[in-house]
gemmi code that builds the backbone of each chain (N, CA, C; Angstrom):
import gemmi

chains = {
    "A": [
        ("UNK", (47.238, 10.671, -57.148), (46.148, 10.501, -58.105), (46.603, 9.625, -59.246)),
        ("UNK", (45.792, 8.626, -59.497), (46.091, 7.750, -60.635), (46.065, 8.584, -61.907)),
        ("UNK", (46.960, 8.290, -62.819), (47.068, 9.123, -64.012), (46.011, 8.746, -65.035)),
        ("UNK", (45.619, 9.724, -65.819), (44.729, 9.481, -66.949), (43.318, 9.094, -66.579)),
        ("UNK", (42.828, 9.564, -65.442), (41.458, 9.238, -65.059), (40.519, 10.232, -65.724)),
        ("UNK", (39.578, 9.693, -66.514), (38.684, 10.577, -67.245), (37.261, 10.059, -67.140)),
        ("UNK", (36.382, 10.782, -66.449), (35.000, 10.330, -66.344), (34.202, 10.653, -67.610)),
        ("UNK", (33.343, 9.739, -68.000), (32.454, 9.971, -69.133), (31.041, 9.590, -68.723)),
        ("UNK", (30.087, 10.456, -69.038), (28.716, 10.233, -68.614), (27.789, 10.497, -69.782)),
        ("UNK", (26.801, 9.640, -69.939), (25.827, 9.827, -71.005), (24.456, 10.064, -70.388)),
        ("UNK", (23.935, 11.278, -70.558), (22.641, 11.660, -69.999), (21.876, 12.383, -71.104)),
        ("UNK", (20.574, 12.120, -71.266), (19.806, 12.874, -72.261), (19.817, 14.362, -71.927)),
        ("UNK", (19.797, 15.221, -72.967), (19.843, 16.668, -72.718), (18.533, 17.187, -72.151)),
        ("UNK", (17.442, 16.528, -72.510), (16.160, 16.973, -71.981), (15.276, 15.763, -71.710)),
        ("UNK", (14.296, 15.963, -70.832), (13.390, 14.878, -70.468), (12.057, 15.478, -70.064)),
        ("UNK", (10.982, 14.684, -70.158), (9.684, 15.145, -69.676), (9.702, 15.124, -68.148)),
        ("UNK", (9.022, 16.100, -67.531), (9.025, 16.179, -66.070), (8.464, 14.894, -65.473)),
        ("UNK", (9.166, 14.342, -64.503), (8.709, 13.137, -63.830), (9.017, 11.850, -64.549)),
        ("UNK", (9.672, 11.945, -65.698), (9.947, 10.735, -66.464), (11.251, 10.082, -66.004)),
        ("UNK", (11.420, 8.840, -66.424), (12.629, 8.097, -66.072), (13.609, 8.151, -67.232)),
        ("UNK", (14.857, 8.368, -66.936), (15.883, 8.352, -67.968), (16.967, 7.343, -67.576)),
        ("UNK", (17.652, 6.853, -68.594), (18.742, 5.910, -68.345), (20.067, 6.651, -68.430)),
        ("UNK", (20.901, 6.412, -67.446), (22.199, 7.072, -67.373), (23.285, 6.010, -67.495)),
        ("UNK", (24.286, 6.321, -68.302), (25.437, 5.420, -68.425), (26.687, 6.180, -68.026)),
        ("UNK", (27.510, 5.569, -67.192), (28.755, 6.220, -66.780), (29.926, 5.282, -66.985)),
        ("UNK", (31.050, 5.888, -67.326), (32.282, 5.124, -67.514), (33.414, 6.009, -67.036)),
        ("UNK", (34.341, 5.448, -66.308), (35.516, 6.226, -65.910), (36.748, 5.380, -66.172)),
        ("UNK", (37.757, 5.997, -66.775), (38.976, 5.242, -67.077), (39.790, 5.128, -65.797)),
        ("UNK", (39.998, 3.903, -65.366), (40.762, 3.651, -64.149), (41.214, 2.206, -64.195)),
        ("UNK", (42.469, 1.949, -63.819), (42.963, 0.581, -63.973), (42.403, -0.369, -62.929)),
        ("UNK", (41.878, 0.137, -61.806), (41.247, -0.707, -60.784), (42.152, -1.875, -60.397)),
        ("UNK", (43.349, -1.547, -59.921), (44.305, -2.585, -59.510), (43.716, -3.339, -58.318)),
        ("UNK", (43.551, -4.654, -58.474), (42.755, -5.398, -57.497), (43.508, -5.750, -56.219)),
        ("UNK", (44.836, -5.681, -56.256), (45.593, -6.121, -55.084), (45.830, -7.620, -55.091)),
        ("UNK", (45.408, -8.315, -56.154), (45.619, -9.765, -56.271), (46.739, -10.087, -57.260)),
        ("UNK", (47.030, -9.138, -58.144), (47.994, -9.433, -59.206), (49.429, -9.298, -58.695)),
        ("UNK", (50.348, -9.980, -59.403), (51.758, -9.896, -59.043), (52.543, -9.333, -60.210)),
        ("UNK", (53.633, -8.619, -59.885), (54.478, -8.098, -60.955), (55.496, -9.168, -61.361)),
        ("UNK", (56.440, -8.803, -62.232), (57.388, -9.775, -62.778), (58.239, -10.428, -61.695)),
        ("UNK", (58.527, -9.685, -60.623), (59.355, -10.229, -59.546), (58.538, -11.058, -58.559)),
        ("UNK", (57.262, -11.162, -58.785), (56.423, -11.951, -57.892), (55.906, -11.180, -56.698)),
        ("UNK", (56.104, -9.869, -56.695), (55.574, -9.065, -55.594), (54.130, -8.674, -55.892)),
        ("UNK", (53.317, -8.635, -54.838), (51.935, -8.214, -55.032), (51.886, -6.737, -55.407)),
        ("UNK", (51.092, -6.405, -56.416), (50.872, -5.005, -56.766), (49.789, -4.493, -55.824)),
        ("UNK", (50.075, -3.418, -55.080), (49.084, -2.985, -54.089), (47.759, -2.551, -54.711)),
        ("UNK", (46.694, -2.742, -53.949), (45.356, -2.397, -54.407), (45.245, -0.897, -54.646)),
        ("UNK", (44.611, -0.530, -55.732), (44.333, 0.883, -56.017), (43.080, 0.936, -56.866)),
        ("UNK", (41.960, 1.171, -56.227), (40.694, 1.159, -56.962), (39.875, 2.396, -56.611)),
        ("UNK", (38.813, 2.587, -57.359), (37.781, 3.540, -56.965), (36.814, 2.752, -56.088)),
        ("UNK", (36.571, 3.231, -54.867), (35.784, 2.410, -53.947), (34.343, 2.882, -53.779)),
        ("UNK", (34.001, 4.031, -54.349), (32.618, 4.490, -54.184), (32.242, 5.384, -55.353)),
        ("UNK", (30.993, 5.271, -55.784), (30.466, 6.130, -56.832), (29.091, 6.613, -56.400)),
        ("UNK", (28.842, 7.906, -56.562), (27.511, 8.407, -56.217), (26.972, 9.247, -57.367)),
        ("UNK", (25.662, 9.273, -57.472), (24.987, 10.140, -58.434), (23.863, 10.848, -57.697)),
        ("UNK", (23.827, 12.171, -57.820), (22.748, 12.941, -57.200), (22.130, 13.857, -58.245)),
        ("UNK", (20.866, 14.226, -58.008), (20.170, 15.179, -58.883), (19.634, 16.293, -58.005)),
        ("UNK", (20.108, 17.513, -58.206), (19.743, 18.658, -57.367), (19.887, 18.311, -55.888)),
        ("UNK", (20.942, 17.606, -55.559), (21.221, 17.297, -54.161), (20.538, 16.058, -53.622)),
        ("UNK", (19.601, 15.466, -54.406), (18.914, 14.268, -53.934), (19.582, 13.032, -54.522)),
        ("UNK", (19.709, 11.999, -53.708), (20.457, 10.814, -54.124), (19.701, 10.010, -55.185)),
        ("UNK", (20.425, 9.590, -56.203), (19.884, 8.658, -57.193), (20.408, 7.268, -56.891)),
        ("UNK", (21.725, 7.165, -56.779), (22.331, 5.871, -56.482), (23.665, 6.114, -55.782)),
        ("UNK", (23.999, 5.185, -54.895), (25.254, 5.258, -54.152), (25.834, 3.849, -54.196)),
        ("UNK", (26.961, 3.694, -54.858), (27.494, 2.363, -55.124), (28.800, 2.162, -54.370)),
        ("UNK", (28.867, 1.083, -53.607), (30.101, 0.708, -52.932), (30.814, -0.311, -53.810)),
        ("UNK", (32.036, -0.009, -54.182), (32.750, -0.858, -55.135), (33.877, -1.616, -54.454)),
        ("UNK", (34.073, -2.860, -54.884), (35.147, -3.713, -54.369), (36.122, -4.002, -55.511)),
        ("UNK", (37.250, -4.648, -55.213), (38.230, -4.910, -56.292), (37.695, -5.768, -57.436)),
        ("UNK", (36.574, -6.438, -57.255), (36.043, -7.287, -58.313), (35.315, -6.499, -59.397)),
        ("UNK", (35.344, -5.180, -59.342), (34.785, -4.377, -60.427), (35.853, -4.242, -61.507)),
        ("UNK", (35.435, -4.416, -62.759), (36.379, -4.441, -63.867), (37.109, -3.112, -64.055)),
        ("UNK", (38.215, -3.194, -64.772), (38.938, -2.012, -65.216), (37.969, -1.076, -65.938)),
        ("UNK", (38.165, 0.224, -65.792), (37.280, 1.226, -66.385), (35.825, 0.987, -65.971)),
        ("UNK", (35.530, 1.209, -64.684), (34.199, 0.871, -64.158), (33.047, 1.513, -64.947)),
        ("UNK", (32.086, 0.667, -65.277), (30.931, 1.084, -66.063), (29.674, 0.837, -65.249)),
        ("UNK", (28.774, 1.806, -65.246), (27.495, 1.606, -64.563), (26.376, 2.143, -65.431)),
        ("UNK", (25.258, 1.431, -65.373), (24.056, 1.903, -66.046), (22.914, 1.807, -65.058)),
        ("UNK", (22.120, 2.876, -64.939), (21.002, 2.865, -64.013), (19.964, 3.878, -64.471)),
        ("UNK", (18.797, 3.853, -63.826), (17.691, 4.724, -64.215), (17.454, 5.787, -63.150)),
        ("UNK", (17.122, 6.986, -63.604), (16.851, 8.077, -62.667), (15.556, 8.764, -63.049)),
        ("UNK", (14.868, 9.279, -62.046), (13.667, 10.080, -62.271), (14.064, 11.552, -62.325)),
        ("UNK", (13.487, 12.283, -63.282), (13.783, 13.713, -63.403), (12.520, 14.494, -63.052)),
        ("UNK", (12.391, 14.966, -61.792), (11.181, 15.683, -61.405), (11.142, 17.116, -61.931)),
        ("UNK", (12.308, 17.736, -62.124), (12.361, 19.117, -62.609), (13.689, 19.309, -63.326)),
        ("UNK", (13.860, 20.459, -63.932), (15.140, 20.744, -64.577), (16.215, 20.880, -63.514)),
        ("UNK", (17.416, 20.480, -63.836), (18.486, 20.600, -62.854), (19.749, 19.896, -63.299)),
        ("UNK", (20.592, 19.631, -62.327), (21.906, 19.073, -62.629), (22.100, 17.711, -61.975)),
        ("UNK", (22.642, 16.795, -62.758), (23.137, 15.542, -62.201), (24.598, 15.751, -61.835)),
        ("UNK", (24.961, 15.328, -60.641), (26.372, 15.372, -60.242), (26.832, 13.943, -59.987)),
        ("UNK", (27.917, 13.568, -60.642), (28.487, 12.226, -60.510), (29.831, 12.352, -59.809)),
        ("UNK", (30.058, 11.522, -58.812), (31.299, 11.616, -58.045), (31.902, 10.227, -57.856)),
        ("UNK", (33.192, 10.126, -58.118), (33.928, 8.877, -57.900), (34.964, 9.129, -56.814)),
        ("UNK", (35.110, 8.192, -55.883), (36.073, 8.323, -54.785), (37.161, 7.275, -54.932)),
        ("UNK", (38.400, 7.728, -55.077), (39.539, 6.835, -55.267), (40.094, 6.391, -53.917)),
        ("UNK", (40.720, 5.204, -53.887), (41.409, 4.711, -52.687), (42.438, 5.714, -52.171)),
        ("UNK", (43.100, 6.416, -53.090), (44.180, 7.314, -52.683), (43.670, 8.686, -52.230)),
        ("UNK", (42.364, 8.835, -52.114), (41.803, 10.083, -51.622), (41.350, 11.034, -52.713)),
        ("UNK", (41.724, 10.749, -53.971), (41.294, 11.609, -55.069), (39.789, 11.499, -55.261)),
        ("UNK", (39.201, 12.587, -55.705), (37.773, 12.597, -56.015), (37.623, 13.112, -57.438)),
        ("UNK", (36.915, 12.373, -58.261), (36.673, 12.785, -59.637), (35.190, 13.089, -59.762)),
        ("UNK", (34.842, 14.170, -60.450), (33.415, 14.426, -60.597), (33.067, 14.919, -62.000)),
        ("UNK", (31.798, 14.795, -62.307), (31.265, 15.238, -63.584), (29.872, 15.778, -63.317)),
        ("UNK", (29.444, 16.722, -64.166), (28.150, 17.363, -63.953), (27.424, 17.430, -65.296)),
        ("UNK", (26.142, 17.109, -65.297), (25.341, 17.169, -66.532), (24.016, 17.850, -66.228)),
        ("UNK", (23.644, 18.804, -67.050), (22.371, 19.489, -66.865), (21.293, 18.836, -67.715)),
        ("UNK", (20.081, 18.798, -67.192), (18.951, 18.253, -67.923), (17.861, 19.315, -67.951)),
        ("UNK", (17.325, 19.562, -69.137), (16.237, 20.523, -69.280), (14.924, 19.765, -69.372)),
        ("UNK", (13.835, 20.443, -69.051), (12.507, 19.837, -69.169), (11.923, 20.216, -70.519)),
        ("UNK", (11.447, 19.237, -71.247), (10.846, 19.563, -72.524), (10.853, 18.398, -73.478)),
    ],
    "B": [
        ("UNK", (68.748, -37.573, -43.011), (67.823, -37.170, -41.955), (66.606, -38.082, -41.968)),
        ("UNK", (66.399, -38.772, -40.867), (65.269, -39.704, -40.794), (64.085, -39.073, -40.085)),
        ("UNK", (62.921, -39.406, -40.559), (61.705, -38.937, -39.896), (61.004, -40.108, -39.249)),
        ("UNK", (60.569, -39.915, -38.025), (59.737, -40.941, -37.402), (58.335, -40.821, -38.002)),
        ("UNK", (57.530, -41.826, -37.730), (56.154, -41.812, -38.257), (55.419, -40.567, -37.755)),
        ("UNK", (55.640, -40.260, -36.467), (54.938, -39.126, -35.863), (55.333, -37.809, -36.550)),
        ("UNK", (56.644, -37.640, -36.781), (57.107, -36.408, -37.413), (56.563, -36.278, -38.835)),
        ("UNK", (56.528, -37.401, -39.535), (56.034, -37.374, -40.912), (54.578, -36.905, -40.967)),
        ("UNK", (53.794, -37.452, -40.039), (52.376, -37.067, -40.003), (52.245, -35.574, -39.678)),
        ("UNK", (53.069, -35.114, -38.718), (53.027, -33.696, -38.339), (53.384, -32.814, -39.525)),
        ("UNK", (54.413, -33.218, -40.276), (54.810, -32.455, -41.456), (53.674, -32.404, -42.477)),
        ("UNK", (53.053, -33.554, -42.668), (51.951, -33.631, -43.636), (50.826, -32.695, -43.244)),
        ("UNK", (50.475, -32.687, -41.966), (49.401, -31.803, -41.494), (49.787, -30.348, -41.696)),
        ("UNK", (51.060, -30.047, -41.421), (51.530, -28.682, -41.610), (51.389, -28.248, -43.054)),
        ("UNK", (51.754, -29.137, -43.974), (51.665, -28.820, -45.399), (50.220, -28.563, -45.795)),
        ("UNK", (49.311, -29.405, -45.277), (47.890, -29.219, -45.589), (47.420, -27.863, -45.074)),
        ("UNK", (47.812, -27.534, -43.836), (47.400, -26.265, -43.242), (47.906, -25.094, -44.084)),
        ("UNK", (49.155, -25.173, -44.535), (49.732, -24.098, -45.335), (48.978, -23.915, -46.649)),
        ("UNK", (48.628, -25.026, -47.280), (47.981, -24.919, -48.586), (46.557, -24.391, -48.449)),
        ("UNK", (45.956, -24.580, -47.290), (44.589, -24.087, -47.076), (44.602, -22.611, -46.690)),
        ("UNK", (45.678, -22.185, -46.030), (45.769, -20.827, -45.486), (45.344, -19.693, -46.422)),
        ("UNK", (45.863, -19.641, -47.665), (45.561, -18.474, -48.494), (44.076, -18.200, -48.640)),
        ("UNK", (43.280, -19.254, -48.607), (41.853, -19.066, -48.800), (41.160, -18.620, -47.525)),
        ("UNK", (41.902, -18.596, -46.435), (41.317, -18.206, -45.154), (41.491, -16.711, -44.907)),
        ("UNK", (42.334, -16.070, -45.687), (42.666, -14.676, -45.409), (41.457, -13.778, -45.637)),
        ("UNK", (40.844, -13.898, -46.793), (39.691, -13.057, -47.103), (38.453, -13.603, -46.389)),
        ("UNK", (37.528, -12.722, -46.113), (36.285, -13.136, -45.476), (35.545, -14.112, -46.385)),
        ("UNK", (34.927, -15.130, -45.803), (34.218, -16.101, -46.611), (32.917, -15.504, -47.142)),
        ("UNK", (32.353, -16.199, -48.131), (31.105, -15.744, -48.725), (30.021, -15.564, -47.661)),
        ("UNK", (29.937, -16.540, -46.746), (28.893, -16.473, -45.726), (29.070, -15.230, -44.857)),
        ("UNK", (30.337, -14.926, -44.521), (30.587, -13.762, -43.683), (30.199, -12.475, -44.405)),
        ("UNK", (30.530, -12.411, -45.705), (30.206, -11.215, -46.482), (28.689, -11.033, -46.541)),
        ("UNK", (27.971, -12.139, -46.785), (26.508, -12.055, -46.875), (25.926, -11.685, -45.507)),
        ("UNK", (26.464, -12.296, -44.441), (25.967, -11.989, -43.100), (26.218, -10.521, -42.753)),
        ("UNK", (27.328, -9.977, -43.245), (27.627, -8.578, -43.000), (26.604, -7.649, -43.630)),
        ("UNK", (26.012, -8.096, -44.732), (25.020, -7.294, -45.435), (23.632, -7.485, -44.836)),
        ("UNK", (23.292, -8.745, -44.517), (21.934, -9.032, -44.048), (21.814, -8.922, -42.537)),
        ("UNK", (22.942, -8.922, -41.829), (22.874, -8.929, -40.378), (22.377, -10.265, -39.847)),
        ("UNK", (22.551, -11.315, -40.637), (22.156, -12.647, -40.199), (20.697, -12.966, -40.435)),
        ("UNK", (19.957, -12.061, -41.091), (18.536, -12.309, -41.340), (18.360, -13.404, -42.393)),
        ("UNK", (17.179, -14.013, -42.406), (16.882, -15.036, -43.399), (16.811, -14.424, -44.790)),
        ("UNK", (17.260, -15.175, -45.790), (17.232, -14.692, -47.161), (16.361, -15.645, -47.973)),
        ("UNK", (15.263, -15.112, -48.525), (14.358, -15.934, -49.317), (14.801, -15.934, -50.774)),
        ("UNK", (14.336, -16.911, -51.535), (14.647, -16.958, -52.964), (13.612, -16.169, -53.746)),
        ("UNK", (14.031, -15.593, -54.872), (13.099, -14.891, -55.752), (12.933, -13.434, -55.382)),
        ("UNK", (12.309, -12.674, -56.301), (12.079, -11.257, -56.049), (13.199, -10.379, -56.552)),
        ("UNK", (14.272, -10.989, -56.999), (15.383, -10.240, -57.559), (15.835, -10.967, -58.819)),
        ("UNK", (16.148, -10.197, -59.830), (16.573, -10.775, -61.098), (18.044, -10.487, -61.311)),
        ("UNK", (18.808, -11.522, -61.552), (20.228, -11.361, -61.852), (20.471, -11.882, -63.263)),
        ("UNK", (20.911, -10.999, -64.130), (21.185, -11.389, -65.500), (22.691, -11.432, -65.698)),
        ("UNK", (23.194, -12.617, -65.989), (24.627, -12.781, -66.232), (24.787, -13.781, -67.368)),
        ("UNK", (25.880, -13.698, -68.118), (26.061, -14.659, -69.206), (26.303, -16.068, -68.661)),
        ("UNK", (25.835, -17.093, -69.410), (26.094, -18.464, -68.987), (27.577, -18.773, -69.081)),
        ("UNK", (28.177, -18.305, -70.169), (29.603, -18.530, -70.390), (30.264, -17.184, -70.635)),
        ("UNK", (31.292, -16.885, -69.836), (32.056, -15.663, -70.030), (33.438, -16.070, -70.518)),
        ("UNK", (33.799, -15.604, -71.718), (35.108, -15.995, -72.234), (36.216, -15.354, -71.432)),
        ("UNK", (36.004, -14.113, -71.029), (37.038, -13.386, -70.317), (36.517, -12.983, -68.942)),
        ("UNK", (37.109, -13.551, -67.899), (36.660, -13.255, -66.542), (36.969, -11.842, -66.088)),
        ("UNK", (37.721, -11.091, -66.895), (38.061, -9.727, -66.496), (36.907, -8.761, -66.639)),
        ("UNK", (36.023, -9.000, -67.586), (34.863, -8.131, -67.741), (33.646, -8.996, -68.042)),
        ("UNK", (32.876, -9.260, -67.015), (31.648, -10.034, -67.175), (30.475, -9.077, -66.952)),
        ("UNK", (29.676, -8.825, -67.984), (28.561, -7.893, -67.804), (27.435, -8.529, -66.992)),
        ("UNK", (26.950, -7.823, -66.022), (25.824, -8.321, -65.226), (24.797, -7.203, -65.053)),
        ("UNK", (23.544, -7.625, -64.889), (22.457, -6.690, -64.622), (21.648, -7.242, -63.469)),
        ("UNK", (21.300, -6.384, -62.520), (20.413, -6.807, -61.436), (19.207, -5.891, -61.407)),
        ("UNK", (18.079, -6.456, -61.005), (16.858, -5.679, -60.845), (16.057, -6.308, -59.718)),
        ("UNK", (15.571, -5.465, -58.826), (14.746, -5.945, -57.719), (13.757, -4.848, -57.365)),
        ("UNK", (12.556, -4.875, -57.970), (11.571, -3.829, -57.681), (11.276, -3.748, -56.184)),
        ("UNK", (11.359, -2.559, -55.639), (11.064, -2.371, -54.215), (12.269, -2.522, -53.316)),
        ("UNK", (13.446, -2.708, -53.894), (14.639, -2.878, -53.066), (15.222, -1.519, -52.691)),
        ("UNK", (15.913, -1.480, -51.562), (16.653, -0.275, -51.206), (18.140, -0.456, -51.489)),
        ("UNK", (18.590, -1.717, -51.512), (19.998, -1.983, -51.794), (20.130, -3.377, -52.381)),
        ("UNK", (21.093, -3.539, -53.261), (21.382, -4.857, -53.835), (22.878, -5.087, -53.723)),
        ("UNK", (23.240, -6.259, -53.214), (24.653, -6.614, -53.126), (24.931, -7.784, -54.062)),
        ("UNK", (26.081, -7.719, -54.741), (26.521, -8.816, -55.610), (27.689, -9.517, -54.927)),
        ("UNK", (27.626, -10.844, -54.886), (28.689, -11.626, -54.273), (29.147, -12.689, -55.277)),
        ("UNK", (30.457, -12.754, -55.496), (31.034, -13.794, -56.346), (31.640, -14.838, -55.428)),
        ("UNK", (30.995, -16.003, -55.337), (31.355, -16.982, -54.300), (32.748, -17.566, -54.504)),
        ("UNK", (33.253, -17.544, -55.737), (34.542, -18.166, -56.008), (35.694, -17.194, -56.128)),
        ("UNK", (35.478, -15.938, -55.813), (36.561, -14.955, -55.913), (37.381, -14.940, -54.624)),
        ("UNK", (38.656, -14.520, -54.692), (39.451, -14.395, -53.472), (38.796, -13.458, -52.468)),
        ("UNK", (38.161, -12.398, -52.962), (37.358, -11.526, -52.111), (35.936, -11.570, -52.656)),
        ("UNK", (35.025, -12.242, -51.956), (33.698, -12.499, -52.544), (32.868, -11.245, -52.795)),
        ("UNK", (33.024, -10.208, -51.996), (32.212, -9.009, -52.196), (32.560, -8.373, -53.535)),
        ("UNK", (31.544, -7.960, -54.291), (31.790, -7.365, -55.603), (31.343, -5.913, -55.623)),
        ("UNK", (30.072, -5.687, -55.312), (29.545, -4.334, -55.396), (28.242, -4.271, -54.597)),
        ("UNK", (27.938, -3.093, -54.076), (26.659, -2.876, -53.400), (26.016, -1.625, -53.982)),
        ("UNK", (24.823, -1.780, -54.523), (24.071, -0.646, -55.054), (23.091, -0.168, -53.986)),
        ("UNK", (23.179, 1.100, -53.610), (22.195, 1.688, -52.699), (21.352, 2.666, -53.503)),
        ("UNK", (20.049, 2.399, -53.572), (19.194, 3.228, -54.414), (18.630, 4.404, -53.627)),
        ("UNK", (18.728, 5.601, -54.205), (18.226, 6.806, -53.555), (16.789, 7.083, -53.952)),
        ("UNK", (16.283, 8.230, -53.476), (14.871, 8.545, -53.695), (14.566, 8.846, -55.166)),
        ("UNK", (15.556, 9.224, -55.943), (15.308, 9.548, -57.350), (15.667, 8.399, -58.291)),
        ("UNK", (15.938, 7.230, -57.761), (16.182, 6.078, -58.633), (14.856, 5.695, -59.286)),
        ("UNK", (14.818, 5.670, -60.610), (13.564, 5.390, -61.312), (13.230, 3.906, -61.264)),
        ("UNK", (14.232, 3.069, -61.197), (13.994, 1.643, -61.057), (15.113, 1.075, -60.200)),
        ("UNK", (14.804, 0.020, -59.490), (15.830, -0.579, -58.639), (16.614, -1.586, -59.468)),
        ("UNK", (17.305, -1.070, -60.470), (18.099, -1.944, -61.326), (19.382, -1.218, -61.704)),
        ("UNK", (20.390, -1.987, -62.014), (21.671, -1.404, -62.400), (22.453, -2.445, -63.174)),
        ("UNK", (23.376, -1.972, -63.999), (24.234, -2.865, -64.772), (25.670, -2.432, -64.591)),
        ("UNK", (26.575, -3.400, -64.557), (27.994, -3.086, -64.475), (28.784, -4.254, -65.053)),
        ("UNK", (30.100, -4.164, -64.924), (30.983, -5.233, -65.401), (31.863, -5.663, -64.244)),
        ("UNK", (31.970, -6.971, -64.055), (32.710, -7.457, -62.890), (33.795, -8.447, -63.291)),
        ("UNK", (34.687, -8.723, -62.337), (35.758, -9.707, -62.531), (35.375, -11.008, -61.838)),
        ("UNK", (35.606, -12.117, -62.507), (35.373, -13.419, -61.909), (36.642, -14.254, -62.049)),
        ("UNK", (37.067, -14.869, -60.924), (38.323, -15.622, -60.918), (38.186, -16.932, -61.682)),
        ("UNK", (36.981, -17.482, -61.766), (36.777, -18.752, -62.448), (35.302, -19.069, -62.476)),
        ("UNK", (34.979, -20.267, -62.964), (33.588, -20.698, -62.999), (33.033, -20.748, -61.579)),
        ("UNK", (31.904, -20.131, -61.377), (31.391, -20.023, -60.014), (29.942, -19.521, -60.004)),
        ("UNK", (29.364, -19.538, -58.799), (28.036, -18.965, -58.592), (28.177, -17.472, -58.299)),
        ("UNK", (27.346, -16.682, -58.961), (27.251, -15.262, -58.632), (25.903, -15.059, -57.948)),
        ("UNK", (25.923, -14.408, -56.810), (24.712, -14.259, -56.007), (24.356, -12.776, -55.904)),
        ("UNK", (23.087, -12.472, -56.102), (22.587, -11.116, -55.876), (21.648, -11.182, -54.676)),
        ("UNK", (21.867, -10.304, -53.703), (21.008, -10.249, -52.526), (20.426, -8.850, -52.444)),
        ("UNK", (19.110, -8.779, -52.377), (18.449, -7.481, -52.334), (17.837, -7.269, -50.962)),
        ("UNK", (18.034, -6.051, -50.455), (17.375, -5.661, -49.207), (16.125, -4.895, -49.596)),
        ("UNK", (14.967, -5.411, -49.222), (13.718, -4.777, -49.600), (13.376, -3.653, -48.616)),
        ("UNK", (12.402, -2.817, -49.030), (12.039, -1.652, -48.213), (11.527, -2.070, -46.834)),
        ("UNK", (10.899, -3.265, -46.746), (10.368, -3.700, -45.450), (11.412, -4.407, -44.585)),
        ("UNK", (12.669, -4.429, -45.045), (13.727, -5.010, -44.228), (14.009, -6.475, -44.497)),
        ("UNK", (13.204, -7.109, -45.370), (13.464, -8.506, -45.685), (14.538, -8.603, -46.774)),
        ("UNK", (15.052, -9.803, -46.970), (16.109, -10.010, -47.958), (15.710, -11.117, -48.925)),
        ("UNK", (16.028, -10.915, -50.187), (15.797, -11.955, -51.183), (17.082, -12.140, -51.982)),
        ("UNK", (17.188, -13.297, -52.628), (18.409, -13.585, -53.359), (18.115, -14.273, -54.677)),
        ("UNK", (19.085, -14.190, -55.589), (19.054, -14.924, -56.839), (20.479, -15.382, -57.115)),
        ("UNK", (20.609, -16.566, -57.713), (21.928, -17.109, -57.994), (22.027, -17.450, -59.467)),
        ("UNK", (23.187, -17.210, -60.038), (23.412, -17.514, -61.428), (24.805, -18.120, -61.569)),
        ("UNK", (24.890, -19.225, -62.304), (26.195, -19.858, -62.518), (26.827, -19.261, -63.765)),
        ("UNK", (28.058, -18.830, -63.651), (28.786, -18.291, -64.796), (30.012, -19.149, -65.039)),
        ("UNK", (30.123, -19.660, -66.268), (31.320, -20.424, -66.636), (32.348, -19.458, -67.186)),
        ("UNK", (33.535, -19.501, -66.639), (34.580, -18.566, -67.046), (35.710, -19.339, -67.716)),
        ("UNK", (36.046, -18.911, -68.936), (37.106, -19.592, -69.679), (38.480, -19.117, -69.232)),
        ("UNK", (38.648, -17.797, -69.095), (39.916, -17.239, -68.631), (39.627, -16.430, -67.379)),
        ("UNK", (40.273, -16.780, -66.280), (40.017, -16.121, -65.008), (40.455, -14.672, -65.022)),
        ("UNK", (39.903, -13.877, -64.127), (40.147, -12.443, -64.146), (40.859, -11.908, -62.932)),
        ("UNK", (41.702, -12.716, -62.294), (42.348, -12.195, -61.097), (43.854, -12.177, -61.222)),
        ("UNK", (44.390, -12.249, -62.429), (45.837, -12.214, -62.584), (46.479, -13.413, -61.932)),
        ("UNK", (47.664, -13.241, -61.417), (48.353, -14.320, -60.697), (48.592, -15.461, -61.631)),
    ],
}
model = gemmi.Model(1)
for chain_id, residues in chains.items():
    chain = gemmi.Chain(chain_id)
    for i, (resn, *xyz) in enumerate(residues, 1):
        res = gemmi.Residue()
        res.name, res.seqid = resn, gemmi.SeqId(i, " ")
        for name, pos in zip(("N", "CA", "C"), xyz):
            atom = gemmi.Atom()
            atom.name, atom.element = name, gemmi.Element(name[0])
            atom.pos, atom.b_iso = gemmi.Position(*pos), 0.0
            res.add_atom(atom)
        chain.add_residue(res)
    model.add_chain(chain)
structure = gemmi.Structure()
structure.add_model(model)
structure.setup_entities()
């Protein structure tokens, strides 16, 4: 597991039923592209987060396939519909098999 | 050590082949796009790609894509060592078929967004981004 990986998610605490909300996510990760070289000229092996998903009460909001061209500390912003109160679950999948997740509850009102 | 004319030409061709090789390793832009579209025709328009005209730092270039009615949007950086950048697959609770992220660009190049619409057709948008400092290390 890459060290110091910390997911951060910004979701409104409450929303009107059926309304659209904007979600912002950021996770600290160096996203080593596999193109860079170290001081000795050796390639630094690729180590990135290759997939990110967001679901609400088990239903998919967005599923993102990531390549090495995503910047360090991957940031995503997207819109989701909130049909009822429930939980957003955010999941990041690392190349090394690690899985990072975050959960945010949204109330109706 | 003397070289005949024939040997010199052979050496020259070898050198050219070697210098071209590194760019052959990664899949080309066309292959990446074909992998997404399955070889289908891609029309212009119907997708909006917002990217800066000039990016000072190629390590973090903010981009936004939007394609109403799309099920998936792929971003391709034509001038990167690996052209594929990201693929957004929108689920049933996506309120809009749009997303924003930050990408790496190796240099000044075309960035292409290709959207797969719900009816199976594909549309594209292209944006030129000038990059002052490349974002691929090396």
